[in-house]
C-alpha positions as CSV (number, residue, x, y, z in Angstrom):
1,M,121.0,120.1,89.7
2,K,118.8,121.1,92.8
3,M,118.5,117.9,95.3
4,V,114.8,117.6,95.9
5,E,113.5,116.2,99.1
6,V,111.2,113.0,99.0
7,P,107.6,114.0,100.4
8,S,106.9,111.8,103.6
9,I,105.5,108.0,101.9
10,P,103.2,106.4,105.1
11,E,104.8,103.6,107.0
12,P,103.6,100.0,105.9
13,Q,100.5,98.8,107.9
14,K,98.8,95.6,108.8
15,V,95.8,95.1,106.8
16,S,93.3,92.1,107.3
17,L,90.6,91.9,104.2
18,D,87.7,90.3,103.6
19,A,88.3,87.6,101.1
20,K,84.7,87.7,99.8
21,T,85.1,91.0,98.5
22,S,89.0,91.4,98.0
23,A,90.8,90.8,95.0
24,L,94.4,90.4,94.2
25,I,96.0,91.8,91.2
26,I,99.0,90.9,89.3
27,V,100.2,93.3,87.1
28,D,102.3,92.0,84.4
29,M,104.1,89.5,86.3
30,Q,105.2,88.5,81.9
31,N,108.6,87.1,80.8
32,D,109.3,90.5,78.8
33,F,109.2,92.4,82.1
34,A,110.6,89.6,84.7
35,N,112.5,86.9,83.1
36,E,116.1,87.8,82.7
37,K,115.8,87.1,78.7
38,G,112.9,89.7,78.1
39,K,113.2,92.3,76.0
40,L,112.1,94.9,78.7
41,Y,113.4,93.2,82.0
42,V,112.5,95.1,85.0
43,G,116.2,93.6,86.8
44,E,116.8,92.5,90.2
45,A,114.1,95.0,91.5
46,V,111.6,92.6,89.9
47,K,113.1,89.6,91.1
48,R,113.1,90.0,94.6
49,T,109.3,90.6,94.7
50,I,108.1,87.1,93.0
51,P,108.5,85.2,96.2
52,N,106.8,87.9,97.8
53,I,104.0,87.9,95.5
54,K,103.5,84.4,95.7
55,R,103.6,84.5,99.9
56,L,99.9,87.1,98.5
57,L,98.9,84.7,96.2
58,E,98.8,81.6,98.3
59,K,97.1,83.7,101.4
60,A,94.3,84.8,98.3
61,R,93.9,81.5,97.2
62,K,93.7,79.7,100.1
63,S,91.1,82.1,101.8
64,G,89.2,82.3,98.5
65,A,89.7,85.7,97.2
66,T,89.5,86.8,93.8
67,V,92.8,86.4,91.8
68,V,93.3,88.8,88.5
69,F,96.4,88.5,86.8
70,T,96.7,90.8,84.1
71,Q,98.9,90.6,80.8
72,D,100.3,93.5,78.4
73,W,99.3,92.2,75.1
74,H,100.2,94.2,71.9
75,M,99.9,93.7,68.3
76,E,103.1,93.7,66.2
77,D,102.5,97.3,65.0
78,D,101.2,98.4,68.2
79,P,101.5,102.8,68.8
80,E,103.3,101.6,72.5
81,F,106.5,100.5,70.6
82,P,108.2,103.7,69.3
83,I,108.5,104.4,73.1
84,W,109.2,101.3,74.8
85,G,110.0,99.0,71.6
86,K,108.6,96.1,70.9
87,H,107.3,94.0,73.5
88,A,104.6,91.7,74.9
89,V,103.6,90.4,71.8
90,A,100.2,88.8,71.9
91,G,101.1,85.1,71.8
92,T,104.5,85.3,72.2
93,W,107.2,83.7,75.2
94,G,107.4,87.3,76.0
95,S,103.8,88.1,76.9
96,E,103.3,84.7,79.0
97,I,102.9,85.0,82.8
98,I,106.1,83.6,84.7
99,E,106.3,80.3,85.4
100,E,106.7,81.3,89.6
101,L,103.2,82.8,89.2
102,K,101.6,80.5,86.7
103,P,97.6,81.0,86.9
104,V,95.2,78.2,87.7
105,E,91.7,77.5,87.0
106,G,89.2,80.4,87.6
107,E,91.6,82.9,88.2
108,V,90.5,85.9,86.0
109,I,93.2,86.6,83.0
110,I,92.9,89.8,81.8
111,K,94.7,91.1,78.5
112,K,95.5,94.8,78.5
113,L,96.4,97.5,75.2
114,R,97.6,100.2,77.6
115,Y,99.2,100.9,81.0
116,D,95.9,100.9,82.7
117,A,94.2,97.2,83.2
118,F,91.1,98.9,83.1
119,F,90.8,100.7,79.9
120,G,89.2,99.0,77.2
121,T,89.0,95.6,79.1
122,P,85.9,94.2,81.6
123,L,87.8,94.6,84.8
124,D,85.5,96.9,86.4
125,H,82.5,94.7,85.3
126,I,84.2,91.6,86.5
127,L,85.2,92.7,90.0
128,R,81.5,94.2,90.3
129,I,79.8,91.1,89.8
130,R,81.8,89.3,92.3
131,G,80.8,91.9,94.7
132,I,84.2,93.4,95.2
133,K,85.3,96.3,97.3
134,N,89.0,96.4,97.9
135,V,92.1,95.4,95.4
136,I,95.4,94.9,96.1
137,I,97.7,95.4,93.3
138,T,101.0,93.7,92.8
139,G,103.3,93.6,90.3
140,T,105.0,95.6,87.6
141,V,106.0,98.5,86.6
142,S,105.6,100.8,89.6
143,N,105.3,104.5,88.2
144,I,104.0,102.6,85.2
145,C,100.8,99.6,85.2
146,V,100.7,99.6,88.5
147,L,100.1,103.0,89.2
148,H,97.7,103.8,86.2
149,T,95.7,100.7,87.1
150,A,95.9,101.9,91.0
151,G,94.5,105.4,90.0
152,S,91.8,103.8,88.2
153,A,90.8,101.5,90.8
154,A,90.8,104.4,93.1
155,L,88.5,106.3,90.6
156,N,86.0,103.6,90.1
157,L,86.0,103.5,93.9
158,Y,87.5,100.3,95.2
159,R,89.3,100.8,98.0
160,V,93.2,100.3,96.7
161,Y,95.9,98.6,99.0
162,L,99.5,98.3,97.7
163,P,102.1,95.9,99.2
164,V,105.9,97.7,98.7
165,D,107.8,94.5,98.9
166,C,105.6,93.2,95.8
167,V,106.1,96.1,93.6
168,S,108.9,96.8,91.2
169,A,110.3,99.9,89.2
170,L,113.6,100.6,87.1
171,T,114.6,103.2,89.7
172,E,114.4,103.8,93.5
173,F,112.8,107.6,92.3
174,D,110.5,105.9,90.1
175,Q,109.3,103.4,93.0
176,L,109.0,106.3,95.7
177,S,107.2,108.4,93.3
178,A,104.9,105.3,92.4
179,F,104.6,105.2,96.6
180,R,103.8,108.7,96.8
181,Q,101.4,108.9,94.1
182,I,99.2,105.8,95.2
183,S,99.0,107.3,98.9
184,F,98.9,110.8,98.6
185,L,96.6,111.1,95.5
186,Y,94.5,108.1,95.6
187,K,94.4,107.4,99.4
188,G,95.9,104.0,99.0
189,I,96.9,101.9,101.8
190,L,100.8,100.6,101.8
191,T,101.0,97.7,103.4
192,S,103.5,94.5,103.0
193,S,103.0,90.8,101.8
194,E,103.6,89.9,105.6
195,L,101.4,92.3,106.6
196,L,98.3,91.6,104.7
197,D,96.4,88.9,105.5
198,F,92.4,87.6,103.8
199,V,89.6,86.7,106.7
200,P,87.8,83.5,104.9
C-alpha cells in the first residue's frame, strides 16, 4: 500500500481567553470510554488525557468560565449499536462521567444521542444565552464525537480551540486526522492544557 504523507498540522499556540465568553466542553469522558472496565475503552490514550483535562477544568472553574459536560446517552435498542455495539446506555454505570472529572453544581450536562453534541440538544441555545463566543473542546473520541462537535461549533460561528493533550483517539492516524480537519477545515486553533488560560 502506498504511504500517505501527513499534511501540515499547526503547532499548539499560547491562548488567553475571556472567561465570560468562553466555554470548556468535555466530551464523553464516561466510564464506557475512559475506564478500563468500559465497553468501548479508548485505552492508554484516554488515560493520559485525564490529568490534562482536569488541569483545564480547574482553570475554568477558578476563572468562572462556563463548563459543559456531554454524555453519550442511548436507548436499549439504539440504531448506533450495530456500528459500535451496546455502550453508554442511559442510566447505566457506563454512561456516568468518570469519577476524576465529576461535574459540580451549576455546570451544564448535555445528554447527546449522536456524535455531535449540538445535534438534537439545547447546547447552542445554552451557549448563546450565556454570551459564549469561544469553545474549548476536550474529551474523546477525537475523530468522532470531538470532531463532529467541533464541526458543529464552527458552523454555528463559535471560535473553536482544541487542546491537543486533552483529546484521545483509538489510533495515531485518527488523532492526526482530527487535528488536521479541525485546524484546516474548521479553522480551529490548536493549543494545550498548559498553553491555554482563562482571563476572569
